[in-house]
N, C-alpha and C positions, 0 to 999 in steps of 0.2 A: 432466576439468577439475581442475586442482590448486587448492589453497586460495588461492594467490597470484593466480589468474586469475578468481576469483569476482567477480560484479558487486557494486559497493558504492554505497550512496546516502549522500551527505552533504548536509545542508541546514541553513540557519539559518532559524528561524521567527520571525515577529513576536512581540512580547511582548504576547500577547492571551490571555484566558482559554481560548479555543478551542485555541490552540497548546499551552498548558500541559496541557489535558485530553488532547490527542493524545500529548504526552510521557508522561503517566501511563499511557496505554494501551500505548504502546510499551515502557515499563518493565515492565509486567506481562507482556507477551508475551516480553520478554527473559528475565525470571525463570523463566518456564515453558518456555523454549526453543522458543517458537512464532513468534518474530518473523520468521525467514527464510521461514516458510510463509505467515503471514498478511499481511505487508506487501505483497508483489507482488499478492496477491489484492485487498487493499483499494484499492490504486492502480488496478488494472484496473477494479474495480467502480465506483469514483468517476468515472473518466474515461468509462466507458460511460454512466453515469447522466447526466453532463453533456451527452452527445450524445442522450439520450433512448432509448438502446439498452438493452433489457432482456435481451439474449441472455446476458450474463455472469451476471446474476441467475439465469437459467434453468440455466446451467452449474453454479453453486455452490450454489444453493438450488432444486432442481427443483420443489418443491411450493409455493413462495412465489408465483410468478407466477400459477399456476392459482387459488390462494386469493384473490389480489388482483383478478384479472380476472373472478371469478364475479359476474355481474350488472353489471359495469362496462365502460365503453368504454375501450379501450386507446388512449392518445394516439399519434399518428404519431411515428416516429423522427425526431429533429431532426438534420439534417446540417449546420446552419449554424455549429456550433461547431468551432473548429480542433482538430486532433488534438493530444493531449498528447505531448510529447517528453520522454523520460527519458534523462538523461545517465548513462552507465555508465563508471566509472573503475576502473582497476586499482590495487590497493594494493601498495605496496612493503613491504619488510621493516620499515622504520621506522614506517610506519602500523600494521602488524600489532603491533609491540612497543608502540606508544603505546596502541592499543586494548586490549591485554592489561593494561597497567599501569592504564589507566582502569577496566577491569572489576574489578581488584583493589583499587581505591581508592588507588593510589599516585601 
């Protein structure tokens, strides 16, 4: 897969404290060059939790669910929530140049 064919996510968030907190987290991930690894995992984890599905937690954090379920009843998986759809767009050269200039502060 070439750099031009990589999946890209663009979104405008609401002007809420929660959104600004998320932007701060993404900025930290970008500085440490971890955003491309953490963001898909975060989205998959959140979507699974909305459905009540803990399998992604078990995949990413194998000891967490056993620690949480020790002595507790595990709720049933909720299937009544709609699946999350993620739109993937391809970037063209102008988008790549604009992203580069943004990252340089120009």
